[in-house]
C-alpha positions, 0 to 999 in steps of 0.5 A: 454380489447382492443379486447373486446371493438373492438368486442362489439356490441355498437349499442345496447348501448346508445353510438351507433356504434363505428364509430359514437363515437366522437374522444374525447371518442376514445382518452379517451379510448386509454389512459385508456387502456394504463395505468398500474393503474386501470382506469375507464371511465364513459361517457355520460348521462348514465355514461357508464363504460369502464375499462382497464386490471388493472381495470378488476382485481378488479372486481369479475372474471373481471365481463364481465357483468359490461362492457358497463353498467352504473356505478351506476348499477355496483357500486350500493353498493359503489355508495354513496361514489363515487357519490359526487365526480363524480357529483362534477367533472361533475358540476365544471370540477375541479379534485377531489381526494378521499383518502382511499375509501373502496371497498368490493372486489368481494362484500365480506366486509371481503376483503375490500380494500382501494384506493385513487381515482383521478377523472378528467373531460373528455371533448367532441369536443365542450369543454363540460364535457362528462364524468369522468376518474377515476385513482385509487391507492391502499392504503390497505397496508398503511391502514392496517399498520395504523390499526396495529399501532393504535392497537399497541398503544392501547396494549402498553398503556394497558401494560404501565398502567398495569405496572404502568410506568410513562408518561416519559417512552414514551418520554425516549423510543422514544428519546434514541439513542439506538435501542429499541423495546417493545415486548408482552411476549405472542407471541413477537409481536412488540408493539412499536419501537423507531426511532433508531430501525426504522433506524437500521431495515430499515423498515417503523415503520407501517410495524414493528408494524404489525409483530411479531418479528419472523414473521419479521425475520422468522427462516428458516431451513438451514438458515445461520442466524438460530443460531442467531434466536435460541439464540434470542428466548432462550434469550426471553424465559429466560427473561420470565422464570427468570423475569431478564434481559438477555444479548446475546452474539454477534450473526449473524442476517439477516440484510436487504440490504439498498435500496433493496427489502424486503427479500434481506439480508446480514450477520450482527452482533448484540449485544442484551439485553432483559429486562422485565417490570414487572407488580404489580403482578410480571408478565412480562408485556413487554420485552424491546428488546435493540439491537445494530448493531456491524457489522461495529465495528466488521469489523473495529476490524477485519480489524485492527487485519488483518492490525496489523497481516500484519504489524507484518509479514512485520516487522518480515520478514524485516531482512535488516531493524532494527526496534525497539521501545523505550519509551519516556525516550529512553529505548528499549521496543520492539526489532523486529527480523530485529533489532537482525539481523542487530545489533546482540543483542537478545531482552532479551539482549536489552529490558530496555537498552538505545537506545544509545547502538546502537550508536558508542562511538564517537556519544555517547560522542557527545550526538547524541542519545539525540539530536535525541530523542529531535528532534523526541519528538518535532514531527519531523522525526529525520533522523539517517544516520550514522555508528552504532555499533554492539554487536560484535564491528563491524560497520554497516551503517544505513540509517533510522529515528526515528518518534514519536508514539502518544497515545490516548490523542494525546501526544507522547507515544513512538518512532519508530526507523526504519533503513536499513542496507546499509553497503555494499552500503556505503563501495562500495561508499567509495571504489568507491570514493577512486578509483576515488581519486586514478584515479585523483591522478594517472592521475595528476602524469601521466601527470606530468611525461609525461611533464617531459619525453617530456621536458627531452627527447627534451633536450637530443635528437639531431634530430627529428627522435631521439626525436620521437623514444625516446619519443615513447619508453618511453611513451610505457613503461608508457603504460605498467605500467598502464596496470600492474596497472589496471590488479588488481586495488588496489593490486599493481604491481608485480616487477618481471613482470614489469622488464620482460615486459621491458626487453622482449619489448627490447631484442631478444628472445635469449638474455641472462638475469636473474631476481632473487628476492622475489615477491614484490608488488609496489605502483603505484608511485614506479611502474611508476618511476621504469618502466622508469628507467628499460626502459632506462637501457634496451634501452641503453643496446639494443643500446650499452650494453649487449643486443646489442651482443650475448655474453652480459649478464644481471643480475637483482637482488633485495632483501628486507633489514631491516634498521633503518628507516624500510624495503627497496628494493635494486635492482641491474642491472648488465651488463657484457661482453660488448664491450670495450668502454669508458664511455659516455661523457655526462649524459643521460636521464636514468642516470638522472632518476636513480640518481636524480628522484629516490631520489626525487620521492621515497625518495631513492637512485640511482647510475650507474657505467659505466666501460669499459666492465661492467655497474652496476646500483643500485636503492634502496628505502623504502617500502611504505604502498602499497609496500609489500613482498608477503606471499610466498617470495620464490626466483625465477630465470627467464631466 
């Protein structure tokens, strides 16, 4: 239209050439052309007409002859409806809105369209009213919907009257929260819907009343909803044929997406009941179509089943977790595979049994299961962290709790027991604690022994170099003992290795010595005391005895003896072929260790006999819990 306005010969019109137009007219035309709604301008005394592209679409083939002509001439048939509004605007300057003005499209009354038209004054440069701007909004669809609603009301009233329904029918129909639609049996045209149905369909009531049911949701070949539509049609046909209500199974249907354009649908599930309304002669006057959208309920049920399936798979695969359920009386009602794996009983063996079956006898005697039930029944999470008993009598450490399960009325209906088997971790923690206690005890013993060695070495040394030499050797002996103890913690020290380590640390490679006796493991305490005793004997032998000369010989023998108060170890250190010499004039550190410390520390006896060419030391003490004979007590001789 802009091009036609620019190229039109306006000099032949009452408006004259465009160059002479007032700016107000030019501006009005520009606004008209830019609008997306049908716009018309009536300008000047003759009311010369302009219109934009949207307005041109309303004219038969654009009616080029209507362009730049007086509006009275073009709208001759409709002018009686338009003129009062136009004259009012021209006379007062006030805007006027004409609602639902009919317009015979292309001059054909059968193609009448309705518009709401906004009339506004256009002013020239002097402020005088020079024309009128018409902006139109089509309301044909609204008018058609209202006409359909009126027709639907008329038909519904006819059917209600024919069926002799009471006046309360309309009130009950509209106020019920159940979605209802009333259909004519002849073609299933919708003659009434209640507010609940409007909300469900998400379509304006007027539009619903303008449709037949299957025009609203037409059956399309290959449509995934077609089966539901066929089922609905079958149900309605059954109602007509049998004059009885028909209940449909849940079916898929095309559910319009909210806030989307018409025609955009998603899968919905509906449950419907179709009920006939019979006239006096028994014929079907109406069909009440009652529909319920069960999509969300079905989705919730499916989600619940999926959640239950996931839960079932989780609990059945959790073999390290004992999971079972008891009733409010503490009787086992559900025993999952994890509980069987942890406790050893099968479901058939424990169903109906009290949950106390899993507790230790001492806990049952103390009433622990009952206290746990009482705490859980009070709504608390009752912790259960303790040793339990398996079917085979073994103990298993459970870290878990009991929680109440609530029924629909909110009360406790059962108890869920969940516990993890942490026996290995618990045993490891207890073993670690034992090792820590043992370490602390051993450190205290070592420090006490070091203090005693230091004090006694100082008392028996005549010079600083002698003191340093003696203290270094004795501490080295203690270090060797600790090395033996830590090779295999918790198993003890092999007696033969202890003796060999001390002799080999002092003797030359060609020394003549023999170690003979059964394999014996010593406790840490016995190993520490015996190491120092052997060290002193080997040190003295290196300085004065058999290890100081080629002809000297040492024999170390030990044996296990059974006595009245238990099993003892008797060890003999014998040196022979010694140089002829008098026994020592004073008691040294080694003699003190053997004769005084062995009886005190090991509850045994010790003696040492010095002869001119021979020394014999005897140490004997009872075997404690960690001093044992090995499984293969074959005597061994080491040279």
